[in-house]
N, C-alpha and C positions, 0 to 999 in steps of 0.2 A: 448809281454807278453804271456806266456802260463800258464794257471792255472793248479795247481796240481790236479791229478785225485782224491785224497782223499778229497780235498776241494770241487770239483765238485760233488762228490758222496754225500757229506753232503748237499750241496745246492739243489740238485735235487733228494733226497731220493733214490739214487741208479740209477735207470733207465739205465741199462748198455749200451744199444745201443746209447742212447742219450748222455750219459757221454762220450762215445768213440768219438762221432762226435765232441763234444765241446772241448775235449782234443786236437783236431787237429787245433783249431783256433789259429791264431797268431794275437793278438789284441793289440791296443795301450793302452787300459784302460778296467776297469771292465764295464763301460757303453757300450763300443764297444762290449765286449764279450756278454753282456746281449742282445744287439740289434741283434747280429748275432744269438744268441741262440734262440731268439723269432722267427726270420725269419725261422730258421731251423725247429723249432717245428711246425710251421704252414705249412711248405712245405714238410715235410718228409711223407713217406707212413703212411696210417691210422693205421696200426698195431703198428708201432713205436710210433705214437701219443698216442694211447690207453695205450701202455706200460708205457709211460712217465706219463700220468695221473694216472694210476693205481699203480704207484710206491708210491704214497702218500697213507697214511692210510685212512680208512673211518673216517668220522666225528663221534666221540664218540667211536672209537675202544678201546679195552681194553688198559688201560694205559701202561701195561707192554709189549705190542706188538708194540708200536710206538717208533720212534726215539726220542732222547733227544730234538731235535728241535721241532718236532710235539707235544711232551708232553707240552712244554711251549706255543706253538702257540694255542693249543686247550684248554689251561687254566686249565689243571689238577692240577697244583700247586696252583691255586686260587679258584677253584670251582669244587668239586667232582661231582656235579649234583645230580639228584634224580633217583630213579628207573623208575618213569614215564617218565622222560626226556630220559633216556636210551632206553626205549621201543619205544618212538616216533622216536628217531634217527635211531634205528634199522629198523623200518618200513619204514621211509623215504629213508634210504640207499637202502633197498631192492626194493622199488618202483622206485627210480631213476635209479639204475643199471639195473633193468628189462626193463625200458623204453629206456634208452640210450645205454646200453652195456658197460659202463665205470663208474668209481666212481665219486661221486660229490667232486670236488676240488674247494675251494674258498680261496681267501686271507682273512684270518680271521681278521687280523688287530685289535686285542684286543677285538673283540666281544665275548660274552659268547656263549656257545654251544646252549643255548635256543634261542638266537638271530640268530645263524646260522641255526638252525632247521627251523625257519620262512623263512629265505632266501632260504633254500633248497626247501621248499614247493612252493615258488614263481617260482622256475625254472622248476618245473615238467611239465609245459605246453609249454616249450620252443621248438623251432625247434632244432632237433638233431645236425645239422652241426653248427648252431650258438652257441649251448651249448658247443660243443666240442672246438670251437675256444675260447670261453670265458674261459673255463677250462685251455686251453693251455696258454692263456695270464696270468691267475692267477698263474700258475706254475712258470712262469718267475718272477712275482711280489713277490711270496713267496721266491724265490731264492735271489732276490735283497734284500729283508728284512733280510734274514738270513745272507747274506754277510755283511750288515751294522751292525747287532748285533755282529757277529764274530769279525769284525774290532774294534768295540767299546770295546768288552771284552778284546781283545789283547792289546788295548791301556792302559787298567787299570792294566795290569800285570807288 
C-alpha cells in the first residue's frame, strides 16, 4: 500500500520533506505506515524534525490560518475562548518557542485550549531533546487520529 500524497499532506499538515519520505513507504497497512513514519520522524535530521513539528499551527493560532483538521482539533467550532486565554496562549507559545526553538505540538484529544494552556505550561521546564521527541510522537498520534476521523467520515458518505 502506498498512501496518496494528498492524504499524507492532510495527515501531517504539509511538512513537505517528511511527506516526501512517507510517500516512498510500501506498507501492508496504515498501522505499518504510522510505525514507519514514527521511526522516520525520530531518526531524520533535526532540521527536518523541526520542519515537521512546525508544520502544525500554534495552539490558539487565528482560526482562519489553520487547516480544517486543526480547526476541529483545537475546538474553534466548540469554544471560541476569551481574550485573556488568547493572550495567555500567545505568551506561552512565545516562551515555549524561545526556549525550545520549535512550536508546541500536542495531541489535543478533545481537551479545551484552556486545558492545553495548562499542559503547555507544564512542559516549559522539560529537557529540549525529550520535548522534541514527545512532540514528534504526538505528531504521529495526531495523524493517526486524523486518519481515523477521515475514514469514519468517508464511511458515512
